[in-house]
N, C-alpha and C positions, 0 to 999 in steps of 0.2 A: 040471371046475368044480363046486364044491359048490353044493347048493341053498340058497337063502335060508331061514333059519329064521324063526320067527314074530317074533323080536325084532330081526332084521337090518334095516338100512335098505333102503329101496326101491331097485331097480336104476335106473340112469340111463335117461332116456327118449330118449336120442339115437339108439338103434339097436334092431333086433329088430322082430318082427311085433306088431301090436296084438292084444291078447286081452282077454277079459273081465276085469273087475276081480277076480273071485274064482275064475275058472275056470283049470284047469291048461293049460299049453301043450301043443299037439298034437305028439307026438314025430315023427310022420310028415311034419309040415309043415316045409319047409325054412326056416332062419333067413334073414331078409332082411339083406342087407349094410347097414352103417351109411351114413347120408347123408353124402355128401362134405362136409367142413367147409371153412372158409376156410384159406388158406395160413397157416402158423404166424406169419409176419410180420404179416399183417393182424390175427390174433388178438392178437398182442402189442401192436399199435398202438392197438387200440380197446378192449380189455378191460383194466380196471385193478382186477381183483379176483382174489383167490386162489380156486381151486376146491377146496373141501374136501368130503369125504364126510360124509354125515349121520351124526351121532353122537348118542348118548343124552345126557340131561341129566347123568347121573352121569359119563360120559366127559368132558364139557365141564368139569364142576366139578373133576374130578381134574386135568385138564390145566392149568386156571387156577391150582390150588393149586401144581402142580409148577413152573409158570413164575413164580409170585409176582405175577400180575396178576389183577385182577377180570374184565377183558375181554380175551380173546386177540387182539383186533384193535386195541387202543388204541396199539400201537407200530408198526403197519404203515403204511408210507408209501413203498413202493418200487414202481416200475412192474413189470408182469407179466413183461416180457422179461428182467428181472434175475434173478439166482439167488434161490431161495427163502430166506427168513430162517432163521436157526438154530432159531428156535422152530418153524417149520413142519417142518423136518427132524427135530426132536426128537419132534414129534407123530406124524410118519409112522412113526418107528421104534417108538414106544410103542403105536401103534394099528394093527393089521393092516388094519382096515377103511379107515382113511385111506390106507394104501398102495395097496390095491386101487382106491380111488376115484381116486387120482392116476394109477395105471397106466391106468385106463379113459380118463382125460382125454388122456393121451399117445397112446393108440391112436386116439382121435377125431381128434386133430391130425394124426397120420401118415396116416390115411385121407384126410383133406381135402387133404393135400399131394399125395398120389399120384393122386387122382381128377382134379384140374385142373378142378373145376366152375367154371362161368362166373359164377354169381351169388354173389360173395363176401359181399355185404352180408346176403343172406337166410341163407346158411349160417352166417355169423358170429352172426346172431341165434339160429339153432338151436343152435349150439354153446354160446352163452351160456346158453340155456334149459336145455340138458342139464347144464352145469356147475352152474347154480343149483339144479336138482332134486337133483343128487348131494350138494350141500352143505346142502340143506334150507332154502334162502333164496330169496326172490323178487327179480326185477329191480327197478332204480330206476325211478321214475315217468317220467323223461324218456327212458329207453331208451338213454342214451349209455354206460352201463357196467352190468355185471352183478355182483351180489354184495350183501352186506348194507350198510346205511348205516353209515358209520364216523364217528359223531358224536364219539366219543372221539378218533379219528385227526385229525379236523378241529381239535379243541381243541389237540392236540399241535402241529400246524402253526402254528396261531395263536400258541401260546406261543413257538415258535421264532422266528416273525416278530417278536413283541414283544421277544424277547431280542435279536435283531439290531438292532431299532430302538433299544432301550436302549443297546446297545453303541455304535451310531453316535452317539447323543446324548452319551455319555460321551467319545467321541473328539472330538466337536465342542467340548465344553466344555474339554477338555484343550488343543486347538489354539488356542481363543480365549485361554485363560489364558497359553499360551506366547507368543502375539502380544503381549498386553498386557505381559507380563514383558520381552519383547525391546524393546518401545517404551520402557519405563521405564529399562531398562539402557542402551539406545542414547541416550536423552535425557540420562541422567546422564553417560554417557561423553562426549557432545558438550559438556556444560556444563563438565565437568572439563577436557576438552581445550582448549576455548576459553579457560578461565581460566588454564591453566598452560602451554599449548603454542601460543599465538598466535605467528604469525611476527613477527619483529622484526629490525631492523638493528642494527649496532654503530656507535658513534661519533656524531659531530656532522654527518655527511653531507658531500656534495661538491656543487659546482655552485650555480646560482642558480635558485630557483623562487619565483615570486610567486603567492600564493594569495589568494582572497577569501572572507571570512566574511560570510554573508548574514544580514540581520536575522531573528531567530527561530530560527537554527540551534542545535540542541542539541549537547552534547558528542559524542554518537554520530554526528550528521550531519557535524560538523567532522572527526571521524576518518575517515568514509567519503570525504569530499572530499580529505583529505590522502592517503588510500590511492590514490584515482584519479589524483592528480597525481604519485605516485611519491615523496612525502615520507616516508611511513612504510610499513612492510611490511603492516600489517593494522590495521583499525579496532579490533579487540579489544585489541591491545597498547596503542594510544593511549588508549582508554577506561580501561584498567586503570591506566596511568600517570597520567592526569588525575585519577583518583579520589583520588590522594595530594596534589594541589595545588588548594586551594580557589580560587586566583586564576583558574583557568580559567573560572569562572563570571562573571568580570568582563570577559572578552574582548568587545570591541565589534565591530560590523559594520565591514568595511573590508578593505583590502589589507595583506598581511603578507609580509615578506621571509623566505623559508625556504630550505632546501637540499634536495637530493635524497638519498634513502636515509639518513634520520636515524633514530636509535634513538627509540623512542616517548617515552622520558624526556627526551631532548634536544629533541624537537619541542615538548613541553609547555613546557619551560623557555624556548624561543625565542618561543613564541606569547604567553606572558604578559609578555615583556620589552617595555616601552614603545618601546624603540628599534627593534623589529621592525616597528612600524606604519609603513606607507608609503602615499602617495597621499591623506593626510588634509589637506583644505583647510578652514580656518576663516576666515570673513569676519565682521568685527565692524561694527556700525553706525558710520557716519561715515568708513569706509575708502574712499579714492579709487582710481582705476585705477592711477595712477602713485605712486611713492614720494614722500613728503613729508618735509620737514625742519622741525624745531622751532627756535625762537630760540637754544637752547643747542647746536645742531648735531646733535642726535639725528635719525637717519633712521628713519622709520616705513615699512616695506614696504607698497607698494600691492597692489591685487588682482592685477595682472599678475605681480609678483614672488612673491606667495603661491602663485599657480597654478604657476609654474615650479618652486618649491621642492617643492611637493606631488607633482609629476609625476616626481620622481627615484626611481630604483630601480637595483639592481645587476642587470644583465642581461648574460649571457655574459661575466662577469668585468669588465664596465665599468659605471661609473655613468652613467646616461643620464637626461636631463631635456629637457623641451620648453623652449626659450629664450624670454625675454621678447620678443626681436626677432621670433621666429616668431609669437608670439601677437599682437603688435601688427600685424604685416604681414597676417596672416590677417584680423584685425578690420577693417583699413583697405581691403583690396582685394577681399574676398569679399562677395557680396551678403548683407545681413543676414538676409533671408528664408531663404537656404540654410543658414545656421548656426543657425536656430531662433529668431530674434527674433520677439516677438509681433506680430500684425497690427496691434494698436491702437497700437504704437509705431513702425511702419515709416516713416511720413511724417516724424516728428521726427528719427529716427535718420539718415535719408538726407540731411537738411538740415544735420546737425551736422558738425563737423570730424571727418574719418575716424578720426583717432588717438584720439578721445574718444567715439566714437559708442555704445560699450557701457557708458558710465558709468551706474551706478545699476541696471543690469539684473541684476547678480549680487547678490541680496539677502543680508542677514546670515544666517549659518547654517553648518552643517558639510556638506562635500561630500567625495566619494571619487573620486579620479582614478586610473585604472589606469596605473601607470608604463609608459613606452614608448609611450603614445598620442600620435598626431600632433596638431598644433595645431588643425586644423579639427574633429577629433573631440572634442578637449577642450572647445572652445566649444559644440559640439552637446550634449555631456553636461551641461555646466554650465547652459546655458539651459533644457534640458529639465527640469532639477530646480528651477531658480529661478523660472521664469515661473509655474508653478502656485502657488508660495508667494505671489507678488505678487498673483495673482488671488484667492487665498483670503483675502487681507487686504482685498479689496474694490476694488482699483484699477480693475478692469474696469467697475465700476458708478459711477465717479467723476462721470460726467455727470449722473446722476440724483441723486446724493447731495450734490455740491458745486458743480455747475454748470460744471465744467471737464472737459477731455478726460482720459482715463486717463494719457496721457504728461505732461500739465501737472500732474496730481495727484502723479505720481511726482517731478517736479521740485520742487514745493512741499514734499513730504515730505523730500527731501534737504536743503532749506534749513532746515527745522525741526530735522532731526537735527543739523546742524552748529551751530546757534545756541542751542539751549535744552537744559536738563536736562528729564528726563521730566515732572515735575509742571507745568512751565511750557509744555509743548509746545502744548496747545490754545489758549492765549492768544497765543503767538507766531504760530501759524497764522492767528489772527484778524487780527493786525496786517498780515500779508502780504496777506490778502484785502481788507482795508480800503484799503490803499495801492493795490493794483491797481484797485480800484473807482474811485478818484479820479485814476488815472494819475500817481501820485506815485512818485518813484524809491524803490527799496527801501533803498538805502544800507546794505547788509549787508557787513561786513568779510569774511565767509567767501566771498562771491562774488568779491571783489577778489583774495583770496589763492589762489583755486582755480587759475587758469592759471599762477600762479607756483610752484605745488607747495609752498606754505608753510602750515604748520599753526600758526596763531597767532590770538589773540583780537583783536588790534588790527592796523591797517594803517599803512603809512608814507605820507607825503605823496607820495613818488615813485611808489608803487604805485597810489595813487588817481589819479594824473595819467596813467597809461597808458590808452590808448584801446583798447577792445575790447568784445565783447558781454557779458563777465562783469563789467565795471566798473559796479557798481550805483550808484556816485556820479555816473556820467556818462550812463547810459542808463536809461530806465524799462522796466518789464516784467520778465518772467521770463528767466533765462538760456536758451540754446539746448538745454542738456542738464542732467540732474541733476549735482550737484557731489559726490556721495558715495553710498554705499549707505545706504538708509533702513531703519530697523527697524520693527517692528510698531507701536510706540507713536507714532512719527513719522507713519506712514501713517494711523493711526487719527485723529490730530489734524488732518491735512490733509483728511481726508474728513469730519470732524465737528468743526470749530473751535468754540471757546467763544464764545457771543455777547458782544459788547461794542464800545464805540466807540473802542478804543485805536488810536493811530497810531504810538506810540513805545514802545520798551522798551530797557533797558540792564541788563547784568549788574551788580548792585549789592551782592552778598554774596559773601564768600570761597568759599562752597560752590557758587556758580554760579547762585544764585537771581536772577531778573530782577525789575526794577521797571517798571511800565507807566504810561504817561501818555497823556492825550487831546490835550493842547496842548503846544506847544513849551516853554512856561514850566514845565510839570510835568516835562517830560523833562529840562530843564537842572537842575532841583532834584534829580532822581534821580541825575544824573551827579555832582553835588557830594557827595551822600551816599555814592556808591560810592567816590569818591576818599578820603573821610574814613574809610570802613570798610576801606580797603586792598584793595578788590575789583579796582580798576584802577589 
């Protein structure tokens, strides 16, 4: 072993005898064996610094210039147990003193492994101190690792972490962009597919399907309903076909006769055809329950016939309708309350002739009847729709408004409907009230003709001679039931008659206008004028 020159770095403090700082070592004094260090694995796990021999400033500068770095530690970031970096090996080969320092460190580690000392933590601290003295650096403040502070190394790690973060952010942005792009492409594909590849059937379809269009349904909702019922293959196909036919916008709520598995274009064409509408019932003011005949022999269908016709539909290859006889039998034999008759009319209905007890309860308007419905359900549906209309017109408040019961107000309304045109209705209603007030017979031809099912302005002597509750020439007071369906104007007149003393009226003009009189003489003069004008 060569002696250390004046410019050589100090020897490691990990082994040998203590001597004075400036005194020579005693050659006769035996060298003390190095303190056993920690096992190599313990050193590798706890020490994260390279052990370098002390070098001069010139050596460090030359090494930095050769490596191309300002600080030889700024690229170090490997654990001690890994192989030394290429830079360290390069330094060791170029600097013999560094090689001897590394050899000294390996000897310390080998001695520690062979000694098997018990206190690994203390020996580790001693080995770290020895390594620190050989490299010319001090330990960290917290004692967890030995070696110089690597501020530049920490910056490198931070830079790598930031690079990883930036890379992850770029990946996230790319993933998000890909998701958005896929959504746009998918939405476009769905739109194109729904526009050009909607399922559709061929032809006009087979079988019988009755569908219902509800008030407020849009074209799309109609298409969805037809799809559920198996009429069309898809709502999209129906909507596309309907866009080419503006008549679809005029389709009214109600029932329609369709077929199963129709092409969308065929379904649209069928739906806009007026002949496809089924179940539609229209009741006009003045219509009676039974058919009536005019003097010229014309037959006007009554409410029962109209209901029967509206209930018809093609079902399972057969035309099915509820018959007039079934409707009449149900009305006559079933308790009115079970069929939906209003409570304010039950007493009068039960006293009336069973075959006429629902007269006047089906108010004028349009109704929808599902084809194939049984007679009891038909009556329930009709009364459930009609009674609210009657009550909305004020019939339920008749006692407070006109001093009569609601059912009596409905009867008076039917008389006014049959006897007068709309402008004269309030005065005709006043005549009825004035005659009832003095118990004078009403003498109305419409009452006489009602049980005869005759639709005429005048009566015959034979008809007036027939005895019965509807013969207004023979009995005083109101008839037992209404004699027709009364409209809103007639009900308004019955509930709010025009004030006046009139006891007589006669249709005196060809347009149906009536003339009113207070005395019999005035009435007879009005009749002569009516004959002269060709009104009667």
